[in-house]
N, C-alpha and C positions, 0 to 999 in steps of 0.2 A: 764074703763077696756079696753085695746088693744084688737083687734080681734085676734083670733088664727088664724095661717096660715092653709088654707085650700087646700085639693086636692080632687081626686076623679076618678071615671071610669064611661065614657058615653056609651052610644051603647042600644042596644036593641034585645034580650031579655038580663036582666042585672043580673037578681036575684041571678043568680049562680056563679058568678063572686069571684075568691079569690084576687082580685087586693087590694081591701080595707084591709084584713087582711094583707097582703105582706107589704104596707104602711104601716099602724099603728105598725107592726113587728120592720120594720125598723126604724121607728120614734123613737120609744121607744129604741132600743139599740145604736141610735144618741143621746138620750136625748133630745127630740124636742118633744113638746108641739103641735103636727099638728094633724089636723083633716083628715079624709078619710071616705068616702061613694061610694054608688053607685048611680047613676041618669040613669033612665032610658029615654030614648031619641030618636027618628026613624029621619030619613031624613026630614020629615015635622016640625021637632022642633029643625033646625038648629040654628035661630034667638035666641031662648030661651037658648041653650047651649052657645052662642057666647055671650049674656046678661050676663049670670051667671060667663065667664071667665072675665068679664069687672070688675067683683066686687073687691074691696079693699084688702080682704082678700085671695082671690083664687089666687093661685101659679102655678096652671096648671092642668093638668089630661091626664089620659089613655084613649085611646079610641079604642072602636071596634066596631066590624059591627054594624050597616051598616053605620058608620059615617067617616071610613076611608079615603075614596075619598071624602065623601060630606064636609068636614073641610077643603081640602086644600087650595081652592080658596078664604077662610076667613081668612087668616093668613096675618100677615103682612111680614112675611119673613119666607122662610124653608129653610132646610138643603139640599145639593146635593142630598142625598139619596131619600128624599120626592119628588123632581123635578124629578129623573128618574124614580120612581117606582109609582108616581101620588097618593101616598098614605102616610099616617102618623098613628103614635099608641101612638103619645102623643103630648102634646101643653105644652108649657112653657109660663106663664104669666108674662110678666118682663116690669119692666117702664110703663104701658101701651099699649105695644105690645104685641101681640101674635105670637109664635114661633111655627111651626112645624117640627116634629123630627120624624126619626125611628128608634127605637131600635132594632126591631125583628131579623136583620140579626147580629147584634156583639151581640145580648142577646145568638143567636144560637152557635156561634164561641166559646165565652165564656164558654157555658154551656159544649160543647165537650172538651173544655182544662180542665175545672175543675174537671168534672166528670169520663172521661175518658183517659185524657194525651193524646188528639189528635189534632195536628196541621195540617189545610187540606193545607198549603203551600206544593206545589209539589204531593198533590195527588188528586185523582178524587172524585168528588161527584156526586150522582146520587139523583134527587128530583121525588118524586110522588107528581103531582100536579103543577098547574100554578096559584094559588092565591095570594092573599097580602102576607102572609108569607113567600110562595115558592119564590115568586119574590124577596124579602128582602135578604132571605138566599142565592140564587143565585149571586145577587148584591156583598153580603159582602163575599162569597168565592172566587168569581172572583177578588176581590180588594185584598183579604188576599194571592193570589197567587196559588188558585187550580189550575192543570193542565188543568182539563176538569171539566166542569159542564153539566151535561147531564137532561135534562127535559122531563118525561113523564107524559100527560096528558091525559084525556079522549077525549077533545075535540082539535084536532090539531090548530084550528083557535084560541083557547084560549092559547094555547102554543106559537104559533107564535107571539101573540100579546103581551104576556109577555116577549118574547125573545127581539122583536123590541122595547120595551119600556125599557128595562134594557141597551141596545146597548152594550154588551161586546161580543169581539170576542172569548171567551172562554166559552161561554154557547151556546148550542145548544139542538134541540129535538133529541130524540134517540127510539129506538125502545127496547122493555122489554128484548130482549136477550142481548143487550149491557150492560146492568147492571151487568151481570156477571163479568165484570172487574172492576167495582167502587170500590175504598178502602171503601167510606162510602155511605151507602144510607139512606134516611130519608123521611119519609111518611109525607106530609104536606097537608093531605086532613083528612076530618072529619071523615073517614073510621074506625071504632072501637071506636066511642064516645060512651060513656054510655046515654043510655034514647034516640038514634036516632035509625032510622031504619035499618041502617048499623051496628051497635053496636057489632053484631057477625061475621061481615064480614071481609073479608081480602083485602088490597087494591090492585093495579094492579100488584102488584110484589110478587111471592110467594117465600119462604125463598130457595126453591130448584133452585131455578133461580139464588142465589145469590153465589158468590164466596166465597169459606169456610173461609176466613180470613178477610171478610169485616163486618165493623162496622155498625149496624143498628139502626136509630133513630126514633122516632115518636115524633110528636108535641101534641099528643092527650095526655092529663093528667088524665083522668076521662074515666076510672079506670085508675091506676097509671101503670099497665102492660094491653097492649092492646091483643087481639087475635093474630095480628102480631107480638108483641114482644114475646108473650109466645111460639109462632109455632119458631121464630127465638132464641130463645134460647135454645130449646130445639136441634136447628141444630147447637147448640154450638158459634153461634155469640155472640160477644158483644156487648150490646144494652144499651141505654138512653131512658128514658120517656119522656113525656113534659115537665115533674113539674120545672125541672132544669132550661130548656129554660126560662118557665114563670117567674121564678124568677129571673133570669139574666137580661132578657130584662125590668123587672120591676126595678130593680137596677139601671140600666143605666137612667131610667125617673128620678128616684128618686135622683141621682147625678145632672142631669141637673137642679131638682126643687131646692136642697137644698146646693149643691158645695161640698157634701161629699160622698166620696166612701165607701163601707162595703163589707164585704165577704159574700157569699151566702149561706155558711154551715149550721146556726143554723136556717135560715129561712127553709131552704130545710127540714131538719129534723123534725122542727115543723108542718109543712104543713103535709108531708109523716105519720107521728103520728096520727094526726087528719084525714086525708082523708082515711088511712086503718082500 
């Protein structure tokens, strides 16, 4: 009997990940008998991950912390985004070679268009945070023609390092008061995430500091509506939680693995039903 094609998600901690559910739901919709599971692995286990990716039946994996940067140098090739970000979130195993990709930025843009019908071309984007997801979104927004991308980070040095790495003239560090003019603002930090010390906190910008027409987004998907999103909703802002981006970036990976595209609607609806 032929081996079934296999993918998964690797990182640490990993038990909370929704990626295997998204993968399996997508494979079912595509009529594919592929498998997906979660694989616990830290930076000391990179060799084990590479060995697993070298198996005949493995077609790739989603990658989360702390391996997004640790795996880059172990790839046979990487996309332009990975080169500029110094991080990946997807590996494609193809013909004995490992290819590193980043689907976070494109996933965010697709979610914004799909859920809120917002195109960032000619619009300004404010990003709270300067980590891997923030950098990916900043790069994709700049490439999509955003008029300006502002980054606000707790650490100025961290923010400057992110901007230097991305290398786009459209992206710069900003002060909180400058976010009042942003068309779209996204929280790309873990603030508000359920089960953390900051689950009841607000990020660096309060709703009162935003323009009345600003669209607000949060990358946190548990809970579906963070304290920050709830406060922004009360202020009359259109908003989007992190679940839509999670699904869209995953579908970008599934297209890399299978060569087939899928709409996100059905998977998002089922995830919302289960999480609520």
